[in-house]
C-alpha positions as CSV (number, residue, x, y, z in Angstrom):
1,M,0.0,0.0,0.0
2,T,2.5,2.6,-1.1
3,N,1.7,5.6,-3.1
4,P,3.6,8.8,-4.0
5,G,3.6,11.4,-1.3
6,S,1.9,14.7,-1.7
7,P,2.3,18.0,0.2
8,G,0.7,17.8,3.6
9,Q,0.6,14.0,3.5
10,L,1.7,12.2,6.7
11,S,4.2,9.4,6.1
12,V,3.8,6.1,8.0
13,S,6.3,3.3,7.6
14,V,5.7,-0.3,8.7
15,V,9.0,-2.2,8.9
16,R,8.6,-5.9,9.1
17,R,9.8,-9.4,8.2
18,H,8.2,-11.1,5.2
19,D,6.4,-13.6,7.5
20,C,5.1,-11.1,10.1
21,S,1.5,-12.0,10.8
22,H,0.9,-8.7,12.8
23,A,1.9,-6.3,9.9
24,P,-1.4,-6.6,8.0
25,L,-3.3,-6.0,11.2
26,A,-1.1,-3.0,12.0
27,I,-1.5,-1.5,8.5
28,D,-5.3,-2.0,8.6
29,A,-5.5,-0.3,12.0
30,I,-3.3,2.6,10.8
31,V,-5.5,3.2,7.7
32,R,-8.7,2.9,9.7
33,V,-7.6,5.4,12.4
34,A,-6.3,7.8,9.7
35,E,-9.7,7.7,7.9
36,Q,-11.6,8.2,11.2
37,L,-9.4,11.3,11.9
38,G,-9.5,12.6,8.4
39,L,-5.8,12.4,8.0
40,D,-4.1,12.2,4.6
41,I,-1.4,9.4,5.0
42,R,1.0,7.4,2.9
43,V,1.7,4.0,4.3
44,E,5.0,2.4,3.2
45,D,5.3,-1.4,3.8
46,V,9.0,-2.1,4.2
47,V,10.0,-5.7,4.2
48,I,13.4,-6.6,5.7
49,A,15.4,-9.8,5.6
50,T,18.7,-9.2,7.3
51,D,20.1,-7.7,10.5
52,D,21.8,-5.1,8.3
53,E,18.5,-4.0,6.8
54,A,17.0,-4.0,10.3
55,K,19.7,-1.7,11.5
56,A,19.4,0.6,8.4
57,H,15.6,0.9,9.1
58,R,15.9,1.0,12.9
59,C,13.7,-2.1,13.3
60,L,13.5,-3.3,16.9
61,G,11.0,-6.0,16.1
62,S,8.5,-6.9,13.5
63,P,6.5,-4.9,12.9
64,T,8.0,-1.5,13.9
65,V,5.9,1.5,13.0
66,F,7.2,5.0,12.2
67,V,5.1,8.1,11.8
68,A,6.9,11.0,10.2
69,G,10.2,9.2,10.8
70,N,9.7,8.6,14.5
71,D,9.1,5.3,16.2
72,V,5.5,5.3,17.6
73,E,6.9,4.0,20.9
74,P,8.8,7.0,22.4
75,E,10.8,4.8,24.8
76,A,12.1,2.8,21.8
77,R,13.6,5.8,20.0
78,A,16.9,5.6,22.0
79,R,17.3,1.8,21.7
80,T,19.8,0.2,19.4
81,E,19.1,-3.5,19.5
82,F,18.0,-3.7,15.9
83,G,17.5,-7.1,14.2
84,V,15.2,-9.3,12.3
85,T,13.0,-10.7,15.1
């Protein structure tokens, strides 16, 4: 569910392993809440396969959700234990 960004559009990234069963649920919830709030969003589904990719995308676990580049879990923002989990 990726589409080109437009001005004023909020960027949401879901970083996940290919077999993450929670990612579709997370994406559906994000879209549903955005619609309820009348937000214009772009959801990027980022599939990772290696620890290097996890580190590059700051993935602490699958799925990890970022809104406007920030992890949705504030306490996770300072953590560095990235990996494909």
